[in-house]
C-alpha positions as CSV (number, residue, x, y, z in Angstrom):
1,X,-16.3,-14.2,-53.4
2,X,-13.8,-11.7,-55.0
3,X,-15.5,-8.8,-56.8
4,X,-13.9,-6.2,-59.1
5,X,-15.3,-2.8,-60.3
6,X,-14.3,-1.3,-63.6
7,X,-14.9,2.5,-64.0
8,X,-14.5,4.5,-67.2
9,X,-16.7,7.1,-68.9
10,X,-15.8,5.4,-72.2
11,X,-18.1,2.5,-71.8
12,X,-16.5,0.4,-74.5
13,X,-13.3,0.2,-72.4
14,X,-15.0,-1.5,-69.4
15,X,-17.2,-3.7,-71.6
16,X,-14.2,-4.9,-73.6
17,X,-12.3,-5.7,-70.4
18,X,-15.4,-7.4,-68.9
19,X,-15.8,-9.6,-72.0
20,X,-12.2,-10.5,-72.9
21,X,-10.3,-11.0,-69.6
22,X,-10.4,-14.6,-68.2
23,X,-11.7,-13.5,-64.8
24,X,-12.2,-17.0,-63.5
25,X,-8.5,-17.7,-64.0
26,X,-7.7,-14.7,-61.8
27,X,-10.1,-16.0,-59.1
28,X,-12.6,-13.1,-59.6
29,X,-16.2,-14.2,-59.5
30,X,-18.1,-11.1,-60.3
31,X,-17.3,-8.0,-62.5
32,X,-19.2,-4.7,-62.0
33,X,-19.1,-1.7,-64.4
34,X,-19.7,2.0,-63.8
35,X,-19.5,5.0,-66.3
36,X,-18.7,7.6,-63.7
37,X,-17.2,8.1,-60.2
38,X,-20.6,8.8,-58.7
39,X,-22.0,5.7,-60.2
40,X,-19.0,3.8,-58.9
41,X,-19.7,5.0,-55.4
42,X,-23.3,3.7,-55.6
43,X,-21.8,0.2,-56.6
44,X,-19.3,0.4,-53.8
45,X,-22.1,1.2,-51.3
46,X,-24.2,-1.8,-52.6
47,X,-21.5,-4.5,-53.1
48,X,-18.4,-5.8,-51.4
49,X,-15.8,-4.7,-53.9
50,X,-12.2,-5.9,-53.5
51,X,-10.5,-4.4,-56.5
52,X,-11.2,-1.0,-58.2
53,X,-9.9,-0.2,-61.7
54,X,-10.7,3.4,-62.6
55,X,-9.8,5.9,-65.4
56,X,-8.2,9.2,-64.3
57,X,-10.0,11.7,-66.5
58,X,-13.8,11.5,-66.1
59,X,-16.4,14.3,-66.0
60,X,-17.6,15.5,-62.6
61,X,-15.4,13.5,-60.2
62,X,-12.0,12.4,-61.4
63,X,-10.5,9.0,-60.8
64,X,-8.0,10.5,-58.3
65,X,-10.9,12.0,-56.3
66,X,-12.6,8.6,-56.4
67,X,-9.4,7.0,-55.0
68,X,-9.4,9.5,-52.1
69,X,-13.0,8.7,-51.3
70,X,-12.3,4.9,-51.4
71,X,-9.2,5.2,-49.2
72,X,-11.4,7.0,-46.6
73,X,-14.4,4.7,-46.7
74,X,-13.1,1.4,-48.0
75,X,-9.4,1.2,-47.1
76,X,-9.2,-2.5,-47.8
77,X,-9.9,-2.1,-51.6
78,X,-7.0,-2.3,-54.0
79,X,-7.1,0.6,-56.4
80,X,-5.7,0.4,-59.9
81,X,-5.5,3.4,-62.2
82,X,-6.0,3.4,-66.0
83,X,-3.9,6.2,-67.5
84,X,-2.5,7.3,-70.8
85,X,1.1,8.5,-71.5
86,X,-0.1,12.2,-71.3
87,X,-1.4,11.6,-67.8
88,X,1.7,10.1,-66.3
89,X,2.1,12.8,-63.7
90,X,-1.4,11.9,-62.5
91,X,-0.3,8.3,-62.2
92,X,2.5,9.4,-59.9
93,X,0.0,11.4,-57.9
94,X,-2.2,8.3,-57.6
95,X,0.6,6.2,-56.2
96,X,1.1,8.9,-53.6
97,X,-2.6,8.5,-52.8
98,X,-1.8,4.8,-52.1
99,X,-3.2,3.4,-55.4
100,X,-1.9,-0.1,-55.7
101,X,-0.6,0.3,-59.3
102,X,-1.4,1.9,-62.7
103,X,-2.1,0.5,-66.2
104,X,-1.3,2.3,-69.4
105,X,-3.9,2.9,-72.0
106,X,-4.6,1.5,-74.5
107,X,-4.9,-1.5,-72.2
108,X,-2.7,-4.5,-73.0
109,X,-4.5,-7.7,-71.8
110,X,-1.2,-9.3,-70.6
111,X,-0.2,-6.2,-68.6
112,X,-3.7,-5.9,-67.2
113,X,-3.7,-9.6,-66.1
114,X,-0.3,-9.2,-64.5
115,X,-1.4,-6.0,-62.6
116,X,-4.7,-7.5,-61.4
117,X,-2.9,-10.7,-60.4
118,X,-0.5,-8.7,-58.2
119,X,-3.5,-7.0,-56.6
120,X,-5.1,-10.4,-55.9
121,X,-1.9,-11.7,-54.4
122,X,-1.8,-8.7,-52.1
123,X,-5.4,-9.3,-51.0
124,X,-4.7,-12.9,-50.3
125,X,-1.6,-12.1,-48.2
126,X,-3.7,-9.6,-46.2
127,X,-6.5,-12.2,-45.7
128,X,-4.0,-14.8,-44.6
129,X,-2.4,-12.4,-42.2
130,X,-5.9,-11.5,-40.9
131,X,-6.8,-15.2,-40.5
132,X,-3.6,-15.8,-38.5
133,X,-4.3,-12.9,-36.2
134,X,-7.9,-14.2,-35.8
135,X,-6.6,-17.7,-35.1
136,X,-4.2,-16.3,-32.5
137,X,-6.9,-14.3,-30.9
138,X,-9.2,-17.3,-30.8
139,X,-6.4,-19.5,-29.4
140,X,-5.7,-16.9,-26.9
141,X,-9.3,-16.7,-25.8
142,X,-9.4,-20.5,-25.7
143,X,-6.2,-20.7,-23.6
144,X,-7.6,-18.0,-21.3
145,X,-10.8,-20.1,-20.8
146,X,-8.7,-23.0,-19.7
147,X,-6.4,-20.9,-17.5
148,X,-9.4,-19.1,-15.9
149,X,-11.0,-22.4,-15.2
150,X,-7.9,-23.8,-13.5
151,X,-7.5,-20.7,-11.4
152,X,-11.2,-20.9,-10.3
153,X,-10.7,-24.6,-9.5
154,X,-7.7,-23.7,-7.4
155,X,-9.5,-21.0,-5.5
156,X,-12.9,-22.7,-4.8
157,X,-11.2,-26.0,-3.7
158,X,-9.1,-24.1,-1.2
159,X,-5.6,-24.1,-2.7
160,X,-3.6,-21.4,-0.9
161,X,-2.2,-18.7,-3.2
162,X,-0.8,-15.4,-2.0
163,X,-2.8,-12.3,-2.8
164,X,0.0,-11.1,-5.1
165,X,-0.1,-14.3,-7.1
166,X,-3.9,-14.1,-7.4
167,X,-3.7,-10.5,-8.5
168,X,-1.0,-11.3,-11.1
169,X,-3.1,-14.2,-12.5
170,X,-6.3,-12.1,-12.6
171,X,-4.4,-9.4,-14.6
172,X,-2.7,-11.9,-16.9
173,X,-6.0,-13.7,-17.7
174,X,-7.9,-10.4,-18.1
175,X,-10.3,-11.0,-15.2
176,X,-11.7,-7.7,-14.0
177,X,-12.5,-8.9,-10.4
178,X,-10.4,-7.2,-7.6
179,X,-9.2,-8.8,-4.5
180,X,-10.5,-7.5,-1.2
181,X,-13.8,-6.6,-2.7
182,X,-17.3,-7.9,-2.0
183,X,-18.5,-10.4,-4.6
184,X,-21.4,-12.8,-5.1
185,X,-21.5,-16.2,-6.6
186,X,-24.1,-17.7,-9.0
187,X,-24.1,-21.5,-9.3
188,X,-26.0,-22.6,-12.4
189,X,-27.3,-26.1,-13.2
190,X,-28.9,-27.0,-16.5
191,X,-32.5,-28.1,-16.4
192,X,-34.1,-31.3,-17.7
193,X,-34.5,-29.8,-21.2
194,X,-30.7,-30.1,-21.7
195,X,-30.2,-33.5,-20.0
196,X,-30.5,-35.6,-23.3
197,X,-27.8,-33.5,-25.1
198,X,-24.4,-35.0,-25.8
199,X,-21.2,-33.6,-24.2
200,X,-20.3,-31.3,-27.1
201,X,-23.8,-29.8,-27.2
202,X,-23.8,-29.2,-23.5
203,X,-20.4,-27.5,-23.7
204,X,-21.8,-25.1,-26.3
205,X,-24.9,-24.4,-24.2
206,X,-22.6,-23.7,-21.2
207,X,-20.4,-21.4,-23.3
208,X,-23.5,-19.5,-24.5
209,X,-24.7,-19.1,-20.9
210,X,-21.4,-17.6,-20.0
211,X,-21.6,-15.2,-22.9
212,X,-25.2,-14.2,-21.9
213,X,-24.0,-13.6,-18.4
214,X,-21.2,-11.3,-19.6
215,X,-23.6,-9.3,-21.8
216,X,-26.4,-9.0,-19.2
217,X,-24.3,-8.1,-16.2
218,X,-22.0,-5.6,-17.9
219,X,-21.3,-2.8,-17.4
220,X,-22.7,-2.6,-13.9
221,X,-20.8,-5.7,-12.8
222,X,-17.5,-7.4,-13.4
223,X,-18.0,-11.0,-14.4
224,X,-15.9,-14.2,-14.3
225,X,-17.6,-17.3,-15.5
226,X,-16.4,-20.9,-16.1
227,X,-17.1,-24.5,-15.3
228,X,-17.3,-25.3,-11.5
229,X,-15.8,-28.5,-10.1
230,X,-19.2,-30.1,-9.2
231,X,-20.3,-30.2,-12.9
232,X,-22.2,-26.9,-12.9
233,X,-21.4,-23.4,-14.0
234,X,-20.0,-20.7,-11.7
235,X,-20.4,-17.0,-12.3
236,X,-18.7,-14.6,-9.9
237,X,-19.9,-11.0,-10.1
238,X,-18.5,-7.9,-8.5
239,X,-20.1,-4.5,-8.6
240,X,-18.4,-1.9,-10.7
241,X,-18.0,0.8,-8.1
242,X,-17.2,3.4,-10.7
243,X,-20.8,3.2,-11.8
244,X,-22.7,2.1,-8.7
245,X,-20.9,4.0,-5.9
246,X,-23.6,6.7,-5.7
247,X,-26.5,4.2,-5.4
248,X,-28.0,3.3,-2.1
249,X,-27.8,-0.3,-0.8
250,X,-31.4,-0.9,-1.6
251,X,-30.9,0.4,-5.2
252,X,-27.9,-1.8,-5.6
253,X,-29.8,-4.8,-4.3
254,X,-32.7,-4.1,-6.6
255,X,-30.4,-3.7,-9.6
256,X,-28.7,-7.1,-8.8
257,X,-32.0,-8.9,-8.6
258,X,-33.4,-7.3,-11.8
259,X,-30.2,-8.2,-13.6
260,X,-30.3,-11.8,-12.4
261,X,-33.9,-12.1,-13.5
262,X,-33.0,-10.7,-17.0
263,X,-30.2,-13.2,-17.2
264,X,-32.5,-16.1,-16.5
265,X,-35.1,-14.9,-19.0
266,X,-32.5,-14.3,-21.7
267,X,-31.1,-17.9,-21.2
268,X,-34.7,-19.2,-21.4
269,X,-35.6,-17.2,-24.5
270,X,-32.4,-17.8,-26.5
271,X,-31.5,-21.3,-25.5
272,X,-35.1,-22.6,-25.0
273,X,-34.4,-24.3,-21.7
274,X,-34.7,-23.7,-18.0
275,X,-31.7,-23.3,-15.6
276,X,-31.5,-23.6,-11.8
277,X,-29.7,-20.6,-10.3
278,X,-28.4,-20.4,-6.7
279,X,-27.2,-17.0,-5.6
280,X,-25.0,-16.6,-2.5
281,X,-24.8,-13.6,-0.2
282,X,-21.9,-11.1,-0.5
283,X,-18.5,-12.3,0.5
284,X,-14.9,-11.0,0.4
285,X,-13.0,-12.2,-2.7
286,X,-11.0,-14.4,-2.7
287,X,-10.5,-15.2,1.0
288,X,-14.1,-16.4,1.7
289,X,-14.5,-18.1,-1.7
290,X,-13.9,-21.7,-0.7
291,X,-16.4,-21.6,2.2
292,X,-19.0,-19.8,0.1
293,X,-18.6,-22.3,-2.7
294,X,-19.2,-25.2,-0.3
295,X,-22.4,-23.5,1.0
296,X,-23.6,-22.7,-2.5
297,X,-23.1,-26.3,-3.8
298,X,-24.8,-27.7,-0.7
299,X,-27.8,-25.4,-1.3
300,X,-27.9,-26.1,-5.1
301,X,-27.9,-29.9,-4.5
302,X,-30.5,-29.6,-1.7
303,X,-32.7,-27.3,-3.7
304,X,-32.8,-29.7,-6.6
305,X,-33.6,-32.6,-4.3
306,X,-36.6,-30.6,-3.0
307,X,-37.4,-29.6,-6.6
308,X,-38.8,-26.2,-5.6
309,X,-36.9,-23.2,-6.9
310,X,-35.4,-22.3,-10.2
311,X,-34.0,-19.2,-8.5
312,X,-32.7,-19.5,-4.9
313,X,-31.2,-16.7,-2.8
314,X,-29.3,-18.5,0.0
315,X,-29.3,-15.5,2.3
316,X,-33.2,-15.7,2.4
317,X,-33.3,-19.3,3.4
318,X,-33.8,-20.2,7.1
319,X,-30.8,-22.3,8.1
320,X,-31.9,-25.6,9.7
321,X,-30.0,-26.5,12.8
322,X,-28.1,-29.8,12.4
323,X,-25.0,-31.5,13.8
324,X,-23.4,-32.3,10.4
325,X,-20.3,-30.3,11.2
326,X,-19.7,-32.2,14.4
327,X,-20.2,-35.5,12.7
328,X,-17.9,-34.7,9.9
329,X,-15.1,-33.0,12.0
330,X,-13.1,-36.2,11.7
331,X,-12.3,-35.3,8.1
332,X,-10.6,-32.1,9.2
333,X,-8.8,-33.3,12.3
334,X,-5.0,-33.4,11.5
335,X,-4.0,-35.0,9.3
336,X,-6.9,-33.7,7.2
337,X,-8.4,-35.9,4.4
338,X,-7.0,-33.6,1.7
339,X,-3.5,-34.0,3.2
340,X,-3.7,-37.8,3.3
341,X,-4.9,-38.0,-0.3
342,X,-2.3,-35.5,-1.5
343,X,0.5,-37.4,0.2
344,X,-0.8,-40.7,-1.1
345,X,-1.5,-42.2,2.3
346,X,-4.4,-44.3,1.0
347,X,-4.9,-46.6,3.9
348,X,-5.0,-43.8,6.4
349,X,-7.5,-41.9,4.2
350,X,-9.7,-44.9,3.9
351,X,-9.6,-45.4,7.7
352,X,-10.6,-41.7,8.3
353,X,-13.6,-41.9,5.9
354,X,-14.7,-45.2,7.4
355,X,-14.6,-43.6,10.9
356,X,-16.8,-40.7,9.7
357,X,-19.3,-43.2,8.1
358,X,-19.4,-45.1,11.3
359,X,-20.1,-41.9,13.3
360,X,-23.0,-40.7,11.2
361,X,-24.5,-44.2,11.1
362,X,-24.4,-44.4,14.9
363,X,-25.9,-40.9,15.3
364,X,-28.9,-41.6,13.1
365,X,-28.2,-39.7,9.9
366,X,-30.5,-37.7,7.7
367,X,-30.4,-37.0,4.0
368,X,-28.8,-33.7,4.8
369,X,-25.9,-35.5,6.6
370,X,-25.3,-37.6,3.5
371,X,-25.3,-34.6,1.2
372,X,-22.8,-32.9,3.6
373,X,-20.5,-35.9,3.6
374,X,-20.8,-36.2,-0.2
375,X,-19.9,-32.6,-0.9
376,X,-17.0,-32.6,1.6
377,X,-15.4,-35.8,0.4
378,X,-15.9,-35.0,-3.3
379,X,-14.2,-31.6,-2.7
380,X,-11.2,-33.4,-1.2
381,X,-11.2,-35.8,-4.2
382,X,-11.4,-32.8,-6.6
383,X,-8.6,-30.9,-4.9
384,X,-6.3,-34.0,-5.1
385,X,-7.1,-34.6,-8.8
386,X,-6.6,-31.0,-9.6
387,X,-3.1,-31.1,-8.1
388,X,-2.3,-33.6,-10.8
389,X,-3.7,-31.3,-13.5
390,X,-6.8,-33.5,-13.9
391,X,-10.5,-33.0,-13.5
392,X,-12.2,-35.5,-11.3
393,X,-15.1,-35.7,-13.8
394,X,-12.7,-37.3,-16.2
395,X,-12.8,-40.3,-13.9
396,X,-16.6,-40.3,-13.2
397,X,-18.7,-37.8,-15.2
398,X,-22.1,-38.8,-13.8
399,X,-21.2,-38.8,-10.1
400,X,-20.6,-35.1,-10.0
401,X,-23.8,-34.1,-11.8
402,X,-26.2,-32.8,-9.2
403,X,-29.1,-34.8,-10.8
404,X,-27.1,-38.0,-10.6
405,X,-25.8,-37.1,-7.2
406,X,-29.3,-37.4,-5.8
407,X,-29.3,-41.1,-6.6
408,X,-25.9,-41.6,-4.9
409,X,-27.1,-40.0,-1.6
410,X,-30.4,-41.8,-1.6
411,X,-29.0,-44.3,0.9
412,X,-26.1,-44.7,3.3
413,X,-24.8,-47.9,1.6
414,X,-24.9,-46.4,-2.0
415,X,-23.0,-43.3,-0.9
416,X,-20.4,-45.4,0.9
417,X,-20.0,-47.7,-2.0
418,X,-19.5,-44.8,-4.4
419,X,-17.0,-42.9,-2.2
420,X,-14.7,-45.9,-1.9
421,X,-15.1,-46.7,-5.6
422,X,-14.0,-43.1,-6.4
423,X,-11.1,-43.5,-3.9
424,X,-9.9,-46.6,-5.8
425,X,-10.2,-44.7,-9.1
426,X,-8.2,-41.8,-7.7
427,X,-5.6,-44.2,-6.4
428,X,-5.2,-45.9,-9.7
429,X,-5.1,-42.6,-11.6
430,X,-2.4,-41.3,-9.3
431,X,-0.4,-44.5,-9.5
432,X,-0.6,-44.4,-13.3
433,X,0.3,-40.7,-13.4
434,X,3.2,-41.3,-11.0
435,X,4.5,-44.2,-13.1
436,X,4.3,-42.1,-16.3
437,X,6.2,-39.3,-14.5
438,X,8.9,-41.7,-13.4
439,X,9.3,-43.2,-16.8
440,X,9.5,-39.7,-18.3
441,X,12.2,-38.7,-15.8
442,X,14.3,-41.9,-16.6
443,X,14.0,-41.0,-20.3
444,X,15.1,-37.4,-19.6
445,X,18.1,-38.6,-17.7
446,X,19.2,-41.1,-20.3
447,X,18.9,-38.4,-23.0
448,X,21.0,-36.0,-21.0
449,X,23.7,-38.6,-20.5
450,X,23.7,-39.6,-24.2
451,X,24.3,-35.9,-25.0
452,X,27.3,-35.7,-22.7
453,X,30.0,-33.8,-24.5
454,X,32.6,-33.7,-21.7
455,X,30.9,-31.4,-19.3
456,X,31.0,-32.2,-15.6
457,X,28.2,-34.8,-15.4
458,X,27.2,-36.3,-12.0
459,X,24.0,-37.4,-10.2
460,X,23.8,-33.9,-8.7
461,X,24.2,-32.0,-12.0
462,X,21.6,-34.2,-13.6
463,X,19.2,-33.9,-10.6
464,X,19.5,-30.1,-10.9
465,X,18.5,-30.3,-14.6
466,X,15.4,-32.4,-13.9
467,X,14.4,-30.5,-10.8
468,X,14.6,-33.4,-8.4
469,X,16.6,-34.1,-5.2
470,X,19.7,-36.3,-6.1
471,X,18.7,-38.9,-3.5
472,X,15.1,-39.1,-4.8
473,X,16.3,-39.2,-8.4
474,X,18.7,-42.0,-7.6
475,X,15.9,-44.0,-6.0
476,X,13.6,-43.5,-9.0
477,X,16.2,-44.5,-11.4
478,X,17.3,-47.6,-9.5
479,X,13.6,-48.7,-9.0
480,X,12.8,-48.2,-12.7
481,X,15.9,-49.7,-14.3
482,X,17.5,-51.9,-11.6
483,X,20.8,-50.0,-12.1
484,X,22.2,-47.2,-10.0
485,X,22.3,-43.8,-11.8
486,X,26.0,-43.3,-10.9
487,X,26.7,-46.8,-12.3
488,X,24.8,-46.0,-15.5
489,X,26.8,-42.7,-16.0
490,X,30.1,-44.6,-15.7
491,X,28.9,-47.5,-18.0
492,X,27.8,-45.1,-20.7
493,X,31.2,-43.3,-20.5
494,X,33.1,-46.5,-20.7
495,X,31.1,-47.7,-23.7
496,X,31.8,-44.3,-25.3
497,X,35.5,-44.8,-24.5
498,X,35.5,-48.2,-26.0
499,X,34.1,-46.8,-29.2
500,X,36.6,-44.0,-29.4
501,X,39.6,-46.2,-28.7
502,X,38.5,-48.7,-31.4
503,X,37.1,-46.4,-34.1
504,X,39.1,-43.2,-33.8
505,X,42.7,-42.1,-33.9
506,X,42.3,-39.8,-30.9
507,X,45.0,-39.8,-28.3
508,X,44.1,-41.3,-25.0
509,X,44.5,-37.9,-23.2
510,X,42.1,-36.4,-25.8
511,X,39.5,-39.2,-25.1
512,X,40.0,-38.6,-21.4
513,X,39.1,-34.9,-21.8
514,X,36.2,-35.6,-24.2
515,X,34.6,-38.0,-21.6
516,X,34.8,-35.3,-18.9
517,X,37.7,-36.8,-16.9
518,X,40.3,-34.4,-15.7
519,X,42.9,-37.1,-14.7
520,X,44.1,-39.6,-17.3
521,X,45.2,-42.0,-14.5
522,X,41.8,-42.0,-13.0
523,X,40.2,-42.6,-16.4
524,X,42.6,-45.5,-16.9
525,X,41.7,-47.0,-13.5
526,X,38.0,-46.8,-14.2
527,X,38.5,-48.4,-17.7
528,X,40.5,-51.2,-16.2
529,X,37.9,-51.8,-13.5
530,X,35.2,-52.0,-16.2
531,X,37.0,-54.0,-18.9
532,X,39.9,-55.7,-17.0
533,X,42.6,-53.9,-19.0
534,X,43.9,-50.3,-19.4
535,X,43.0,-48.2,-22.4
536,X,46.6,-48.7,-23.8
537,X,46.3,-52.5,-23.5
538,X,42.9,-52.4,-25.3
539,X,44.2,-50.3,-28.2
540,X,47.4,-52.5,-28.5
541,X,45.6,-55.8,-28.6
């Protein structure tokens, strides 16, 4: 709502303007009046004024002094000055004080409308510019959220990135964590209260939880939060050593626990629902992140299966001895499962998983073995999907929810059925993605050739432009179109030559150059091979 304030010690002036000007046409919804500068300041304090129209000569505080006060306290307000001919020097002074414009008295309605309209236009331009900046900032934050999530996915799923690349990305995405420092991980799963919400509502809750984490842990900790691969939230925290360096280890530990407890309480109070929080021990970021994530997910799933703790510190749990690692080592023996999936060796990957299932079945498996296998295989699936720029939950949302995962690992047969079902989905997804990529490459190549303006065009130069090896590009093109890429280039040039010979008056040597051939004799030979006659014979017939 746009509001204007009219100030003049001659009350009839402001009353006349308030009564006669068509304010609704100007887009002004509320008109205020004041008989002095001091009264005007009271109105400015109480209301959101956008435009101020003030007389110069007023007892006590002049209109110029009022403008100075407004510039200091309300710089967004557009100030217009009412002035007579005798006060013109004051009007120039007002413009120096950044008054928007001045209006001569006695006030002419048409001039007044024009002046106020200009002030309104100026306000709208400023608001639009502000909106654009706000939208850019919002888009930037949104983009950062996506980029931060992708980086987290890369790191927790074990993608190898150099320390320099990680540090560059942390800086670019405004993540305060530092490499080579001790960090902790919180894995957060929504409780049953949130289970009936739709996807959009859950996303808002997760966003709110991340914001609460940032507010609660700052400034004592640096925070990085986003969605984890296994359909839960991940919060990495790293102590701010500038603030905590002088505290003892016990004091730091006490602060950490108190802050986590405050975080849980705030989520419960503000969002009216419970969350499960699993806290890992300290680890070196980012080198130990993948292993710690695997441990954290295993503990989160297992804790929910037991239904015991809403807050679990992994380092306080007594590790139960088991032989899961030995039974599952077949997944890591070269070639590892992730390598087979990434290189699309589907039959070999299925055989490897089958052997592991056979091994744990022979050994007499426990529920923990099934959880271990589930987490290990799904991590490989997630890594493979992530390499394609996809999230595995887009293929199967429920399977990666810890609450639903409990049903999957209830029996050996249900887990095995689900794993191979996901394998088939991953295979289909990859095949479709690969097919789309090939079709896109073919389209790119054909566009490049259609734009050929006589430059040196060959399979190699085209391959360089689409960032593929010439041999691989030739295979893709032949498989997709049934025609060799070299043959297609020649055919397109010959069709272009035919058009130029028939529908233009260009000399044959000019056509030769335009098509990218350096030697007219060679061009003539290629044309004859394609059409059974020379360019001269075609043009003469």
